[in-house]
C-alpha angles and dihedrals in degrees: 000000000000090000090053091049091051091050092049091048092050092047090049091049092050090047092053092048091052095046091049094052108138094004117134131187088231091066123096120260093254094047092051091050092046093052091047090051092050090049091048092051091046093049098049096039089050091054094045095045091046090055090048089048093056090052096041097048087068101038103024107021097181092051090046091054090051089049093056092044087053092050093052092045093050092049087058088067089069089058090050091052091048088054089053092248093132100155091049090049091052093048092044093057091049092050092049093049093048095047097045098041094047090049093049092046091055092046092049110018117227092007097115106020093115090051089049088055087053089053089051089051091049090050092051095044103039104035122069100190114098091212092058092047093050092047093051091046093053095046095047093045092052092045091053098040103042096063089052098052104025119068113210134158120208117186090231095048114132125211121209129198128253093254091058092050091050091049091049091049093052094045091045093052092046091050091048092051091048091050094051092046091048092050090048090052089054090052091049092050089048090054090050089048091053091050091050091049091048091052091048091050090049090050091048090051090051091047092050090050089053092048091051091046091052093048092046092048097046094046103035097052097051092042091051091049092046091048091053090050091051090052089051092052093045094051098033120104094191126126126291094255093061091046091051091049090051091050091050089051091050090049090051091048093050092050090051090048092050091050091049092046093051090051093047094048091050091046091048091050092052093045101046088112092051135304111300132183120232107185127207137156109281125200100212097202095067093039093053093045090054091047092051092049089056089067099043094117096046091044091052092045091059095036091238120160117216113205117195122196102177122156108235092230096047109127141155137189105247145113105291096210094046093050089046088054090049093051094046092050093050093045090047090054092046092053093042095055098034121107115241114272095021132120134254117198129200116193137169125209131183124208134156105333095328136092117206128202115199122194112187132180136184094226142118095307126207135272120233090252092055092046091057092056097035098110099040117133094244109028124178108265111248133203129237129226090273093044095266110164122220128213097235090231103080104087094040089055091045091055092048093050093046092051091045086061092049092258135132127222125204134176132213119187145160125191115256090003106072147260134264124198115201119199117187125193131177111253 
């Protein structure tokens, strides 16, 4: 039994090598399938014609010689495919089939008419050029019709029995059915391939939208805040000390912006083929401190106090840039919807095998209806306590990035009391 399995495995391996002759991964889906189909036709017709040749060389010598010439000629198509001459290989097989089958049909009338119909089918299915299809149709039609209506008698003409004609008819019809089914399977796979590619393109478009939304969010907000601070300095008549403090704050904000921009550009470069997760060990304390510093101007503008209670050893395995984007989005929301003079708290908590990050505000809160639709792909943009407008993409992206890092995000909220976002990651 093991011996039989080994033989089957070796035969299957040899079959795949033959079918893949001349096929490269760089080729398009259709070209790969077309070359495989040509190789498949060449392989099976070679086997069938060789078997016929062995029989015919004894009973019908002239037909047998043509059979072996056909076998050698068809095998040459594999060499053409290996040399990347795929169109020539395809045309070569058609020429060989037409020449040999027409010759045999004239030598022994009605012997190969079913195989000629197969050649016609191959020509119509495989070739795209109308001229080639019309030429094959005319030649095959004449080769089938002439022996039926024109009586001729060549001295070398062979006559075959009724049993042979019936066998040829059955084999021809089976081969024709197999060819049509095989071609149909290629078309079905091509349709599936198109659907897969369409879904990938749609996903890439969504990912690029998210990337652009993240870049716009993480650049626009700090720039807007810095611009407002510059206007304040320009128009302010206060003492030198206040002006110097404001300049230091701007410098700090610009450094934070540059750091975020460098990270986002690198992340965008890596993810041009779709958003990917590159995990590493993250120390949450430093990451959260950097995220909080990004909103220093906006926090000061509203008089909001951000209280962090992060254990120094708190860490998770996740993508640092993605988690930084998550934290900045949630902090941005917390500041946006907080009332002036209130507090925002950031805490971490460890339990079982999970680490939880909680970001809470004392802001507008959410109704139950809004909480149900909070993480939808296209949410209705909402306005903060100072009229700040959101993009409607932030929380959907946050949820995707959290889940991409094997995390879970939850929300707890009460109108006019505040909102808490809970993010849980495996330790």
